[in-house]
PyMOL commands that place a pseudoatom at each C-alpha (Angstrom):
pseudoatom trace, name=CA, resn=UNK, resi=1, chain=A, elem=C, hetatm=0, pos=[-70.895, 85.904, -80.751]
pseudoatom trace, name=CA, resn=UNK, resi=2, chain=A, elem=C, hetatm=0, pos=[-70.101, 89.563, -80.108]
pseudoatom trace, name=CA, resn=UNK, resi=3, chain=A, elem=C, hetatm=0, pos=[-67.283, 91.321, -81.918]
pseudoatom trace, name=CA, resn=UNK, resi=4, chain=A, elem=C, hetatm=0, pos=[-65.334, 91.782, -78.700]
pseudoatom trace, name=CA, resn=UNK, resi=5, chain=A, elem=C, hetatm=0, pos=[-65.736, 88.081, -77.900]
pseudoatom trace, name=CA, resn=UNK, resi=6, chain=A, elem=C, hetatm=0, pos=[-64.400, 87.178, -81.340]
pseudoatom trace, name=CA, resn=UNK, resi=7, chain=A, elem=C, hetatm=0, pos=[-61.547, 89.609, -80.781]
pseudoatom trace, name=CA, resn=UNK, resi=8, chain=A, elem=C, hetatm=0, pos=[-60.752, 88.182, -77.366]
pseudoatom trace, name=CA, resn=UNK, resi=9, chain=A, elem=C, hetatm=0, pos=[-61.047, 84.525, -78.315]
pseudoatom trace, name=CA, resn=UNK, resi=10, chain=A, elem=C, hetatm=0, pos=[-59.774, 84.835, -81.864]
pseudoatom trace, name=CA, resn=UNK, resi=11, chain=A, elem=C, hetatm=0, pos=[-61.474, 83.551, -84.957]
pseudoatom trace, name=CA, resn=UNK, resi=12, chain=A, elem=C, hetatm=0, pos=[-61.587, 79.960, -83.652]
pseudoatom trace, name=CA, resn=UNK, resi=13, chain=A, elem=C, hetatm=0, pos=[-65.254, 79.128, -83.053]
pseudoatom trace, name=CA, resn=UNK, resi=14, chain=A, elem=C, hetatm=0, pos=[-64.457, 76.273, -80.701]
pseudoatom trace, name=CA, resn=UNK, resi=15, chain=A, elem=C, hetatm=0, pos=[-64.403, 77.700, -77.216]
pseudoatom trace, name=CA, resn=UNK, resi=16, chain=A, elem=C, hetatm=0, pos=[-64.249, 75.925, -73.926]
pseudoatom trace, name=CA, resn=UNK, resi=17, chain=A, elem=C, hetatm=0, pos=[-65.590, 76.969, -70.542]
pseudoatom trace, name=CA, resn=UNK, resi=18, chain=A, elem=C, hetatm=0, pos=[-62.217, 78.308, -69.385]
pseudoatom trace, name=CA, resn=UNK, resi=19, chain=A, elem=C, hetatm=0, pos=[-62.003, 80.661, -72.354]
pseudoatom trace, name=CA, resn=UNK, resi=20, chain=A, elem=C, hetatm=0, pos=[-65.530, 81.920, -71.682]
pseudoatom trace, name=CA, resn=UNK, resi=21, chain=A, elem=C, hetatm=0, pos=[-64.728, 82.415, -67.992]
pseudoatom trace, name=CA, resn=UNK, resi=22, chain=A, elem=C, hetatm=0, pos=[-61.566, 84.291, -68.948]
pseudoatom trace, name=CA, resn=UNK, resi=23, chain=A, elem=C, hetatm=0, pos=[-63.586, 86.457, -71.329]
pseudoatom trace, name=CA, resn=UNK, resi=24, chain=A, elem=C, hetatm=0, pos=[-66.173, 87.247, -68.658]
pseudoatom trace, name=CA, resn=UNK, resi=25, chain=A, elem=C, hetatm=0, pos=[-63.376, 88.216, -66.267]
pseudoatom trace, name=CA, resn=UNK, resi=26, chain=A, elem=C, hetatm=0, pos=[-61.802, 90.302, -69.032]
pseudoatom trace, name=CA, resn=UNK, resi=27, chain=A, elem=C, hetatm=0, pos=[-65.088, 92.168, -69.563]
pseudoatom trace, name=CA, resn=UNK, resi=28, chain=A, elem=C, hetatm=0, pos=[-65.585, 92.712, -65.811]
pseudoatom trace, name=CA, resn=UNK, resi=29, chain=A, elem=C, hetatm=0, pos=[-62.047, 94.044, -65.569]
pseudoatom trace, name=CA, resn=UNK, resi=30, chain=A, elem=C, hetatm=0, pos=[-62.692, 96.303, -68.573]
pseudoatom trace, name=CA, resn=UNK, resi=31, chain=A, elem=C, hetatm=0, pos=[-65.866, 97.651, -66.970]
pseudoatom trace, name=CA, resn=UNK, resi=32, chain=A, elem=C, hetatm=0, pos=[-63.964, 98.276, -63.726]
pseudoatom trace, name=CA, resn=UNK, resi=33, chain=A, elem=C, hetatm=0, pos=[-61.211, 100.056, -65.665]
pseudoatom trace, name=CA, resn=UNK, resi=34, chain=A, elem=C, hetatm=0, pos=[-63.758, 102.257, -67.449]
pseudoatom trace, name=CA, resn=UNK, resi=35, chain=A, elem=C, hetatm=0, pos=[-65.359, 103.149, -64.125]
pseudoatom trace, name=CA, resn=UNK, resi=36, chain=A, elem=C, hetatm=0, pos=[-61.973, 103.944, -62.580]
pseudoatom trace, name=CA, resn=UNK, resi=37, chain=A, elem=C, hetatm=0, pos=[-61.086, 105.992, -65.661]
pseudoatom trace, name=CA, resn=UNK, resi=38, chain=A, elem=C, hetatm=0, pos=[-64.198, 108.112, -65.165]
pseudoatom trace, name=CA, resn=UNK, resi=39, chain=A, elem=C, hetatm=0, pos=[-63.311, 108.674, -61.500]
pseudoatom trace, name=CA, resn=UNK, resi=40, chain=A, elem=C, hetatm=0, pos=[-59.731, 109.657, -62.358]
pseudoatom trace, name=CA, resn=UNK, resi=41, chain=A, elem=C, hetatm=0, pos=[-60.863, 112.069, -65.085]
pseudoatom trace, name=CA, resn=UNK, resi=42, chain=A, elem=C, hetatm=0, pos=[-63.235, 113.685, -62.604]
pseudoatom trace, name=CA, resn=UNK, resi=43, chain=A, elem=C, hetatm=0, pos=[-60.451, 114.045, -60.027]
pseudoatom trace, name=CA, resn=UNK, resi=44, chain=A, elem=C, hetatm=0, pos=[-58.116, 115.426, -62.721]
pseudoatom trace, name=CA, resn=UNK, resi=45, chain=A, elem=C, hetatm=0, pos=[-60.723, 118.044, -63.683]
pseudoatom trace, name=CA, resn=UNK, resi=46, chain=A, elem=C, hetatm=0, pos=[-61.198, 118.956, -60.022]
pseudoatom trace, name=CA, resn=UNK, resi=47, chain=A, elem=C, hetatm=0, pos=[-57.459, 119.451, -59.604]
pseudoatom trace, name=CA, resn=UNK, resi=48, chain=A, elem=C, hetatm=0, pos=[-57.375, 121.609, -62.718]
pseudoatom trace, name=CA, resn=UNK, resi=49, chain=A, elem=C, hetatm=0, pos=[-60.089, 123.844, -61.258]
pseudoatom trace, name=CA, resn=UNK, resi=50, chain=A, elem=C, hetatm=0, pos=[-58.368, 123.965, -57.843]
pseudoatom trace, name=CA, resn=UNK, resi=51, chain=A, elem=C, hetatm=0, pos=[-55.076, 124.938, -59.455]
pseudoatom trace, name=CA, resn=UNK, resi=52, chain=A, elem=C, hetatm=0, pos=[-56.785, 127.695, -61.449]
pseudoatom trace, name=CA, resn=UNK, resi=53, chain=A, elem=C, hetatm=0, pos=[-58.426, 129.103, -58.305]
pseudoatom trace, name=CA, resn=UNK, resi=54, chain=A, elem=C, hetatm=0, pos=[-55.182, 128.894, -56.348]
pseudoatom trace, name=CA, resn=UNK, resi=55, chain=A, elem=C, hetatm=0, pos=[-53.225, 130.754, -59.037]
pseudoatom trace, name=CA, resn=UNK, resi=56, chain=A, elem=C, hetatm=0, pos=[-55.803, 133.566, -59.015]
pseudoatom trace, name=CA, resn=UNK, resi=57, chain=A, elem=C, hetatm=0, pos=[-55.320, 134.187, -55.292]
pseudoatom trace, name=CA, resn=UNK, resi=58, chain=A, elem=C, hetatm=0, pos=[-53.251, 137.237, -54.287]
pseudoatom trace, name=CA, resn=UNK, resi=59, chain=A, elem=C, hetatm=0, pos=[-50.928, 135.118, -52.132]
pseudoatom trace, name=CA, resn=UNK, resi=60, chain=A, elem=C, hetatm=0, pos=[-50.099, 131.730, -53.606]
pseudoatom trace, name=CA, resn=UNK, resi=61, chain=A, elem=C, hetatm=0, pos=[-48.948, 128.805, -51.487]
pseudoatom trace, name=CA, resn=UNK, resi=62, chain=A, elem=C, hetatm=0, pos=[-46.191, 127.579, -53.791]
pseudoatom trace, name=CA, resn=UNK, resi=63, chain=A, elem=C, hetatm=0, pos=[-45.810, 124.242, -52.007]
pseudoatom trace, name=CA, resn=UNK, resi=64, chain=A, elem=C, hetatm=0, pos=[-49.516, 123.457, -52.232]
pseudoatom trace, name=CA, resn=UNK, resi=65, chain=A, elem=C, hetatm=0, pos=[-49.555, 124.507, -55.883]
pseudoatom trace, name=CA, resn=UNK, resi=66, chain=A, elem=C, hetatm=0, pos=[-46.586, 122.253, -56.618]
pseudoatom trace, name=CA, resn=UNK, resi=67, chain=A, elem=C, hetatm=0, pos=[-48.263, 119.282, -54.893]
pseudoatom trace, name=CA, resn=UNK, resi=68, chain=A, elem=C, hetatm=0, pos=[-51.509, 119.800, -56.800]
pseudoatom trace, name=CA, resn=UNK, resi=69, chain=A, elem=C, hetatm=0, pos=[-49.685, 120.010, -60.117]
pseudoatom trace, name=CA, resn=UNK, resi=70, chain=A, elem=C, hetatm=0, pos=[-47.669, 116.889, -59.308]
pseudoatom trace, name=CA, resn=UNK, resi=71, chain=A, elem=C, hetatm=0, pos=[-50.824, 114.944, -58.431]
pseudoatom trace, name=CA, resn=UNK, resi=72, chain=A, elem=C, hetatm=0, pos=[-52.488, 116.196, -61.628]
pseudoatom trace, name=CA, resn=UNK, resi=73, chain=A, elem=C, hetatm=0, pos=[-49.545, 114.902, -63.693]
pseudoatom trace, name=CA, resn=UNK, resi=74, chain=A, elem=C, hetatm=0, pos=[-49.661, 111.561, -61.879]
pseudoatom trace, name=CA, resn=UNK, resi=75, chain=A, elem=C, hetatm=0, pos=[-53.355, 111.274, -62.686]
pseudoatom trace, name=CA, resn=UNK, resi=76, chain=A, elem=C, hetatm=0, pos=[-52.700, 112.142, -66.317]
pseudoatom trace, name=CA, resn=UNK, resi=77, chain=A, elem=C, hetatm=0, pos=[-50.135, 109.326, -66.554]
pseudoatom trace, name=CA, resn=UNK, resi=78, chain=A, elem=C, hetatm=0, pos=[-52.511, 106.840, -64.924]
pseudoatom trace, name=CA, resn=UNK, resi=79, chain=A, elem=C, hetatm=0, pos=[-55.371, 107.925, -67.205]
pseudoatom trace, name=CA, resn=UNK, resi=80, chain=A, elem=C, hetatm=0, pos=[-53.191, 107.457, -70.290]
pseudoatom trace, name=CA, resn=UNK, resi=81, chain=A, elem=C, hetatm=0, pos=[-52.098, 103.992, -69.080]
pseudoatom trace, name=CA, resn=UNK, resi=82, chain=A, elem=C, hetatm=0, pos=[-55.687, 102.875, -68.535]
pseudoatom trace, name=CA, resn=UNK, resi=83, chain=A, elem=C, hetatm=0, pos=[-56.770, 104.290, -71.908]
pseudoatom trace, name=CA, resn=UNK, resi=84, chain=A, elem=C, hetatm=0, pos=[-53.947, 102.372, -73.590]
pseudoatom trace, name=CA, resn=UNK, resi=85, chain=A, elem=C, hetatm=0, pos=[-54.976, 99.197, -71.759]
pseudoatom trace, name=CA, resn=UNK, resi=86, chain=A, elem=C, hetatm=0, pos=[-58.549, 99.598, -72.983]
pseudoatom trace, name=CA, resn=UNK, resi=87, chain=A, elem=C, hetatm=0, pos=[-57.588, 100.077, -76.632]
pseudoatom trace, name=CA, resn=UNK, resi=88, chain=A, elem=C, hetatm=0, pos=[-57.095, 96.677, -78.273]
pseudoatom trace, name=CA, resn=UNK, resi=89, chain=A, elem=C, hetatm=0, pos=[-53.790, 95.976, -79.953]
pseudoatom trace, name=CA, resn=UNK, resi=90, chain=A, elem=C, hetatm=0, pos=[-54.246, 95.772, -83.699]
pseudoatom trace, name=CA, resn=UNK, resi=91, chain=A, elem=C, hetatm=0, pos=[-51.864, 93.450, -85.470]
pseudoatom trace, name=CA, resn=UNK, resi=92, chain=A, elem=C, hetatm=0, pos=[-51.083, 94.842, -88.896]
for i in range(1, 92): cmd.bond("trace and resi %d" % i, "trace and resi %d" % (i + 1))
show_as sticks, trace
zoom trace
C-alpha cells in the first residue's frame, strides 16, 4: 500500500471498494489540480512578463496595466489555494 494511500485511508488495513474508489477519485482530482496549477503558474509568469514590457513602454495604458496586475493577483490567490489543497493536513 502506498504512503499516500495509507495517509488517505488511515492506518486501518481493512478497506472496502468504496474507500478505494474514493481514493482513486482523490488521486485523479490531485493530478488534475497539479495540471491546473502548472497552467496557472505559466499564465502568471506570462502576465508578469507582459506587465514588465508594458511598464517599459514610453506611453503606458494605465487601465490595461491595472487589469493585468489585478488578474495576476487573482491568479496568485488561486495558485496559493490549490497549493494549500495539495499539501496534506498534518495533525500534531
